[in-house]
C-alpha positions as CSV (number, residue, x, y, z in Angstrom):
1,X,32.0,-57.9,62.7
2,X,29.0,-55.8,61.7
3,X,29.8,-52.1,61.3
4,X,28.2,-49.6,63.7
5,X,27.4,-45.9,63.4
6,X,28.8,-43.7,66.2
7,X,26.2,-42.5,68.6
8,X,23.6,-45.0,67.6
9,X,23.1,-48.5,68.9
10,X,22.5,-51.4,66.5
11,X,19.1,-52.0,68.1
12,X,18.2,-48.4,67.7
13,X,19.1,-48.2,64.0
14,X,18.5,-51.5,62.3
15,X,18.1,-54.3,64.8
16,X,14.8,-55.4,63.3
17,X,12.1,-53.3,65.0
18,X,13.5,-50.3,66.7
19,X,13.3,-48.1,63.6
20,X,10.3,-50.0,62.3
21,X,8.4,-47.4,64.3
22,X,9.3,-45.0,61.5
23,X,7.7,-41.6,61.9
24,X,4.8,-39.4,61.1
25,X,5.1,-37.3,58.0
26,X,5.7,-33.6,58.1
27,X,2.1,-33.2,56.9
28,X,1.0,-34.5,60.3
29,X,2.8,-31.7,62.1
30,X,5.0,-34.1,64.0
31,X,8.7,-33.4,64.5
32,X,10.9,-35.6,62.3
33,X,14.0,-37.3,63.5
34,X,16.9,-36.5,61.0
35,X,17.9,-40.2,61.0
36,X,14.5,-41.3,59.7
37,X,14.2,-38.2,57.4
38,X,17.1,-39.7,55.3
39,X,14.7,-42.5,54.4
40,X,12.0,-40.1,53.3
41,X,14.2,-38.9,50.4
42,X,12.7,-40.1,47.1
43,X,15.7,-42.2,46.0
44,X,14.7,-45.6,44.7
45,X,17.3,-47.8,42.8
46,X,16.4,-51.0,41.1
47,X,13.5,-51.6,43.6
48,X,11.3,-54.6,43.0
49,X,7.9,-54.5,41.4
50,X,6.0,-57.7,42.4
51,X,3.3,-57.4,39.7
52,X,2.5,-55.5,36.5
53,X,-0.3,-53.6,38.2
54,X,-0.2,-51.4,41.3
55,X,-2.1,-52.8,44.3
56,X,-2.0,-53.5,48.0
57,X,-0.9,-57.2,48.2
58,X,-1.5,-57.9,51.9
59,X,-1.9,-56.3,55.3
60,X,-2.6,-57.6,58.7
61,X,-1.8,-57.5,62.4
62,X,1.7,-58.8,63.1
63,X,2.0,-58.5,66.9
64,X,0.9,-56.4,69.9
65,X,2.4,-54.5,72.9
66,X,6.1,-55.0,72.2
67,X,6.9,-51.6,70.6
68,X,7.6,-49.1,73.3
69,X,8.1,-51.3,76.4
70,X,9.6,-49.2,79.2
71,X,12.8,-50.9,80.4
72,X,13.2,-53.2,77.3
73,X,16.6,-51.6,76.6
74,X,17.9,-51.9,80.1
75,X,21.6,-52.9,80.4
76,X,20.6,-55.1,83.3
77,X,19.2,-58.3,81.7
78,X,16.9,-59.0,84.7
79,X,15.2,-55.6,84.4
80,X,14.8,-56.0,80.6
81,X,13.4,-59.5,81.0
82,X,10.9,-58.5,83.6
83,X,9.7,-55.5,81.5
84,X,9.3,-57.5,78.3
85,X,7.7,-60.5,79.9
86,X,5.2,-58.3,81.8
87,X,4.1,-56.9,78.4
88,X,3.6,-60.4,77.0
89,X,6.7,-60.4,74.9
90,X,9.3,-63.1,74.5
91,X,12.8,-62.9,76.1
92,X,15.6,-65.4,75.6
93,X,16.6,-66.0,79.3
94,X,20.2,-67.2,79.8
95,X,21.2,-66.8,76.2
96,X,24.9,-67.3,75.5
97,X,26.7,-67.0,72.2
98,X,30.2,-68.1,71.1
99,X,30.5,-65.0,68.9
100,X,30.2,-62.4,71.8
101,X,30.2,-62.4,75.6
102,X,27.4,-59.9,75.7
103,X,24.3,-60.8,73.6
104,X,22.8,-57.7,72.0
105,X,19.3,-56.6,72.8
106,X,17.9,-57.8,69.5
107,X,19.2,-61.3,70.3
108,X,17.4,-61.3,73.6
109,X,14.0,-59.9,72.5
110,X,12.2,-58.3,69.6
111,X,10.7,-55.7,72.0
112,X,12.0,-52.2,72.0
113,X,11.8,-49.3,74.5
114,X,9.8,-46.1,74.1
115,X,13.1,-44.2,73.5
116,X,14.0,-46.6,70.7
117,X,10.5,-46.6,69.2
118,X,10.3,-42.8,69.4
119,X,13.4,-41.9,67.5
120,X,11.4,-40.0,65.0
121,X,9.4,-38.0,67.5
122,X,6.2,-40.2,67.3
123,X,5.5,-41.6,70.7
124,X,4.7,-45.3,70.8
125,X,4.1,-47.1,74.1
126,X,3.0,-50.8,74.1
127,X,2.2,-50.5,70.4
128,X,1.1,-53.1,67.9
129,X,2.8,-53.7,64.6
130,X,1.0,-54.0,61.2
131,X,3.0,-54.5,58.0
132,X,1.4,-53.5,54.6
133,X,2.8,-54.8,51.3
134,X,2.4,-53.2,47.9
135,X,3.1,-54.5,44.5
136,X,5.1,-51.4,43.6
137,X,7.6,-49.5,45.7
138,X,6.1,-46.5,47.6
139,X,7.3,-43.0,47.2
140,X,8.8,-42.4,50.6
141,X,8.2,-38.7,50.9
142,X,4.4,-39.3,50.7
143,X,4.2,-41.9,53.4
144,X,2.7,-40.8,56.8
145,X,0.1,-42.2,59.3
146,X,-2.8,-40.1,58.0
147,X,-2.6,-42.2,54.7
148,X,-4.0,-45.3,56.5
149,X,-7.3,-46.3,58.0
150,X,-7.4,-49.5,60.0
151,X,-10.7,-51.2,60.8
152,X,-10.8,-53.8,63.7
153,X,-13.2,-56.7,64.0
154,X,-15.5,-54.8,66.3
155,X,-16.0,-52.1,63.7
156,X,-13.8,-49.5,65.3
157,X,-11.5,-47.4,63.1
158,X,-7.9,-46.6,64.0
159,X,-5.4,-44.1,62.6
160,X,-1.8,-45.4,63.0
161,X,0.6,-43.5,65.3
162,X,3.4,-44.1,62.8
163,X,4.0,-45.3,59.3
164,X,7.4,-46.0,57.8
165,X,9.3,-47.8,55.0
166,X,11.9,-49.2,57.4
167,X,13.2,-51.8,58.1
168,X,12.9,-52.0,54.3
169,X,15.5,-49.3,54.0
170,X,17.6,-50.5,51.1
171,X,17.2,-48.5,47.9
172,X,16.1,-51.6,46.0
173,X,13.3,-52.4,48.5
174,X,10.6,-49.9,49.7
175,X,7.4,-51.9,48.9
176,X,6.4,-52.4,52.5
177,X,5.1,-49.8,54.9
178,X,5.0,-50.8,58.6
179,X,2.3,-49.2,60.8
180,X,2.3,-49.0,64.6
181,X,-0.6,-48.1,66.8
182,X,-3.5,-49.7,68.7
183,X,-4.5,-52.4,66.3
184,X,-5.7,-55.2,68.7
185,X,-4.8,-57.5,71.5
186,X,-3.4,-61.0,72.1
187,X,-6.8,-62.7,72.6
188,X,-7.9,-65.1,69.8
189,X,-10.7,-64.1,67.5
190,X,-12.9,-66.7,69.1
191,X,-12.9,-64.7,72.3
192,X,-15.6,-61.9,72.4
193,X,-13.0,-59.5,73.6
194,X,-10.4,-60.5,71.0
195,X,-9.5,-57.5,68.7
196,X,-7.5,-57.5,65.5
197,X,-7.3,-55.6,62.2
198,X,-9.7,-56.9,59.5
199,X,-9.1,-54.2,56.9
200,X,-6.4,-51.7,56.0
201,X,-7.0,-49.0,53.4
202,X,-5.2,-46.1,52.0
203,X,-7.2,-42.9,52.3
204,X,-6.7,-39.3,51.1
205,X,-4.8,-36.7,53.1
206,X,-3.0,-33.5,52.4
207,X,-0.1,-35.5,50.8
208,X,-1.7,-38.5,49.2
209,X,0.5,-41.6,49.2
210,X,1.9,-42.6,45.9
211,X,3.5,-45.7,44.4
212,X,6.3,-45.6,41.8
213,X,6.0,-47.7,38.6
214,X,7.9,-48.2,35.4
215,X,9.8,-45.2,34.0
216,X,9.1,-43.2,37.1
217,X,5.3,-43.4,36.7
218,X,3.6,-42.1,39.8
219,X,0.3,-43.7,40.8
220,X,-2.0,-42.7,43.8
221,X,-2.4,-45.5,46.3
222,X,-5.6,-43.9,47.6
223,X,-8.4,-46.5,47.6
224,X,-6.1,-49.5,47.8
225,X,-7.0,-52.0,50.6
226,X,-6.6,-55.5,51.9
227,X,-8.6,-57.6,54.3
228,X,-7.8,-60.4,56.8
229,X,-10.2,-62.6,58.7
230,X,-7.7,-64.2,61.2
231,X,-5.6,-63.0,64.1
232,X,-2.0,-64.1,64.7
233,X,-3.1,-65.0,68.2
234,X,-5.8,-67.5,67.1
235,X,-5.8,-71.1,68.3
236,X,-4.0,-73.0,65.6
237,X,-5.6,-76.0,63.8
238,X,-3.7,-79.2,63.2
239,X,-3.6,-78.4,59.4
240,X,-0.4,-76.4,58.8
241,X,-1.9,-74.8,55.7
242,X,-4.3,-72.9,58.0
243,X,-1.8,-71.5,60.5
244,X,-2.3,-67.8,60.8
245,X,1.3,-66.5,61.1
246,X,3.3,-64.7,58.4
247,X,3.4,-65.9,54.9
248,X,4.7,-64.9,51.5
249,X,3.0,-62.1,49.4
250,X,5.2,-62.2,46.3
251,X,8.2,-63.7,44.6
252,X,10.2,-63.5,41.4
253,X,13.5,-64.7,39.9
254,X,16.0,-62.4,38.3
255,X,19.6,-62.4,37.3
256,X,21.7,-61.4,40.3
257,X,22.3,-57.7,40.6
258,X,23.8,-55.5,43.3
259,X,22.2,-52.3,42.0
260,X,20.4,-50.6,44.8
261,X,22.1,-52.7,47.5
262,X,22.7,-49.7,49.7
263,X,21.0,-47.4,52.1
264,X,21.4,-44.0,53.8
265,X,24.5,-43.7,56.0
266,X,22.6,-44.3,59.3
267,X,21.2,-47.6,58.0
268,X,24.4,-49.3,56.7
269,X,25.3,-51.3,59.9
270,X,24.1,-54.6,58.4
271,X,25.4,-54.1,54.9
272,X,26.6,-55.5,52.6
273,X,24.2,-58.4,52.8
274,X,23.5,-59.2,49.1
275,X,24.2,-62.4,47.3
276,X,27.5,-61.3,45.7
277,X,28.8,-60.1,49.1
278,X,28.0,-63.5,50.6
279,X,28.7,-65.9,47.8
280,X,30.8,-64.1,45.1
281,X,30.6,-65.4,41.5
282,X,28.3,-68.3,42.6
283,X,25.5,-65.8,42.9
284,X,24.1,-65.9,39.4
285,X,20.4,-65.8,40.0
286,X,18.2,-64.4,42.8
287,X,14.8,-65.7,43.9
288,X,13.5,-62.8,46.0
289,X,10.4,-63.4,48.2
290,X,8.3,-60.7,49.8
291,X,7.0,-61.6,53.3
292,X,4.0,-60.4,55.2
293,X,6.0,-60.2,58.5
294,X,9.6,-60.2,59.7
295,X,10.4,-63.9,59.3
296,X,12.2,-65.5,62.3
297,X,12.7,-69.1,63.3
298,X,11.1,-68.3,66.7
299,X,10.1,-64.6,66.8
300,X,13.5,-63.4,68.0
301,X,16.4,-65.3,66.3
302,X,17.7,-64.0,63.0
303,X,17.4,-66.2,59.8
304,X,20.9,-67.4,58.9
305,X,22.3,-67.4,55.4
306,X,22.7,-71.2,56.0
307,X,19.0,-71.7,56.9
308,X,17.6,-72.6,53.4
309,X,17.1,-76.3,54.2
310,X,15.2,-75.5,57.4
311,X,12.5,-73.3,55.8
312,X,12.4,-73.2,52.0
313,X,12.1,-75.2,48.8
314,X,12.6,-73.8,45.3
315,X,10.6,-75.7,42.8
316,X,11.3,-75.9,39.1
317,X,8.9,-77.3,36.5
318,X,10.3,-79.2,33.5
319,X,8.9,-78.9,30.0
320,X,6.9,-82.1,30.6
321,X,5.3,-80.7,33.7
322,X,7.4,-82.6,36.3
323,X,8.1,-80.7,39.5
324,X,11.6,-80.8,40.8
325,X,12.2,-79.5,44.4
326,X,15.6,-78.1,45.1
327,X,15.8,-79.5,48.6
328,X,19.4,-79.5,49.6
329,X,21.6,-76.4,49.2
330,X,24.9,-77.2,47.3
331,X,23.3,-80.1,45.5
332,X,23.1,-79.8,41.7
333,X,19.7,-80.7,40.2
334,X,19.1,-81.2,36.5
335,X,16.2,-79.4,35.0
336,X,15.6,-80.6,31.4
337,X,19.2,-81.6,31.6
338,X,20.6,-78.3,32.7
339,X,22.2,-77.7,36.2
340,X,20.7,-75.6,39.0
341,X,21.7,-75.4,42.6
342,X,20.8,-73.4,45.7
343,X,23.8,-71.6,47.1
344,X,22.2,-70.1,50.2
345,X,20.1,-67.2,51.6
346,X,20.9,-63.5,51.4
347,X,19.5,-60.0,52.2
348,X,19.8,-60.9,55.8
349,X,23.1,-59.7,57.5
350,X,26.8,-59.6,56.6
351,X,28.8,-62.7,55.8
352,X,30.4,-64.5,58.8
353,X,32.5,-67.6,59.2
354,X,29.7,-69.1,61.4
355,X,26.3,-68.0,62.7
356,X,24.7,-68.2,66.1
357,X,21.8,-66.7,68.0
358,X,23.6,-63.4,68.3
359,X,23.8,-63.0,64.5
360,X,22.2,-59.7,63.4
361,X,20.1,-59.4,60.2
362,X,17.8,-56.7,59.0
363,X,14.5,-58.4,59.7
364,X,12.9,-56.8,56.7
365,X,10.3,-58.1,54.3
366,X,12.6,-59.5,51.7
367,X,14.7,-62.7,51.7
368,X,16.8,-63.7,48.7
369,X,17.4,-67.4,47.7
370,X,20.6,-67.4,45.7
371,X,21.0,-69.8,42.8
372,X,23.9,-70.9,40.6
373,X,23.7,-72.8,37.4
374,X,22.4,-72.5,33.8
375,X,19.9,-69.9,32.8
376,X,17.9,-72.5,30.9
377,X,17.3,-74.3,34.2
378,X,16.7,-71.0,36.2
379,X,14.0,-70.1,33.7
380,X,12.0,-73.1,34.8
381,X,11.7,-72.0,38.4
382,X,8.0,-71.5,39.1
383,X,7.4,-71.8,42.9
384,X,8.8,-71.4,46.4
385,X,7.3,-73.7,49.0
386,X,7.4,-73.1,52.8
387,X,6.9,-76.7,54.1
388,X,6.6,-75.4,57.8
389,X,6.7,-78.9,59.3
390,X,7.9,-82.4,58.7
391,X,11.1,-83.8,57.2
392,X,13.2,-81.4,59.3
393,X,11.3,-78.3,58.3
394,X,10.2,-75.6,60.7
395,X,7.7,-72.8,60.7
396,X,8.5,-69.1,60.6
397,X,7.2,-66.5,63.1
398,X,6.9,-62.8,63.1
399,X,8.5,-60.7,65.9
400,X,5.8,-61.7,68.4
401,X,6.8,-65.3,68.4
402,X,7.8,-67.3,71.5
403,X,11.6,-67.1,71.4
404,X,13.7,-69.9,73.0
405,X,12.3,-69.6,76.5
406,X,8.6,-68.9,76.4
407,X,6.6,-68.3,79.6
408,X,3.9,-70.9,80.3
409,X,0.4,-69.5,79.8
410,X,1.4,-66.5,77.6
411,X,-0.1,-66.4,74.2
412,X,2.5,-65.6,71.5
413,X,1.9,-65.1,67.8
414,X,1.3,-68.1,65.6
415,X,3.6,-70.0,63.3
416,X,3.4,-69.2,59.6
417,X,1.6,-71.7,57.4
418,X,2.7,-74.3,54.9
419,X,2.4,-72.3,51.7
420,X,3.4,-72.2,48.0
421,X,4.2,-68.9,46.4
422,X,4.1,-68.5,42.6
423,X,7.4,-67.0,41.2
424,X,7.4,-64.5,38.4
425,X,10.0,-65.1,35.7
426,X,11.8,-61.7,35.5
427,X,15.1,-63.0,34.0
428,X,14.6,-61.0,30.9
429,X,12.7,-58.0,32.4
430,X,13.8,-57.6,36.0
431,X,10.6,-55.6,36.8
432,X,12.4,-52.9,38.8
433,X,12.0,-49.2,39.4
434,X,14.6,-46.5,39.6
435,X,13.5,-43.0,40.7
436,X,15.4,-39.9,41.9
437,X,14.2,-36.4,42.7
438,X,14.5,-33.9,39.9
439,X,16.8,-31.0,40.2
């Protein structure tokens, strides 16, 4: 069973979105919650760099109105259901799980209550979520809402209510900042009243935001930006490559390492969740992908460690240029005569004998595809494909997706597209950062 922390609910600590609400930095004059303050310590261990140069890789509206829903955490399912559905959020009505007689809140909905969203002292009611991905890990102590300016499609400019590194709370993550505030609505961009974020930029404030690079190099993030021309609530075309849900923003293959696979004490309920903890000695290599939203099969359900065949394909390219897709986990493929196989997924939740809709994972912006085999074959991995549909494949959603029991007439967020992500070969140089405060 997952471990818990006395005095804190799983939904309130790491259940996917409750602590996504993060908190305003001390520079903004807002009171800090001591739980979140532990994430603002500048301790980075083996954290991923996704590119050689520092930049903002992606940013865009994820979902609206489900952060700070009064009644979402009610112990009475009917009350919680009514509150969440009235806000336009999804709720899994009648959910039952073999693993537990009482499904946890995060298995029923991705919405959270104001008390859960305001753990850090930053009030959020019916808030929208907007993840921002960087190519280098951020320096946590410099992250606060005043660092960001969000421009909507009508030209209005919004300052976030909150900005936080969680749920990317593990010491080897920290390259995504999640913003909450008034960033749009659930109308499509084709509607004159539809509103969504079209540009996110880092601006100067009293504590300018910094990224951390090789050998502890600190770089200002001021001036970095990303744009987006679509809304996750748009009408979807038939072409799955144009679907407007979450996608991948980065990827790389490294030798498997557990360095940095930890977190401050209040954020350890879903650990260990690394490849070695789940698969032991079979975890030789890790293809880690960076997502632009919290990937979910339907917007609520966790991704299972056994879900590789439903959502991903690792693709290796032989010396002659032939592409070989690793379709089936557990099957050995020969790449230039050398073996390579997919073991399963990791950086989700702890290992269990079986998985059902009440399985809890961290819902962060990293997913690991664990490989076993020969390094000569692993060195030929070049791509990760998300097929999204056909041949048994399914699309992925952010936390605004429809769940298992959507309400007719409600517009939920869109499925993620069919997409191919280039994979950086980091087998020799893992491209990671370690940084600790001096003194």
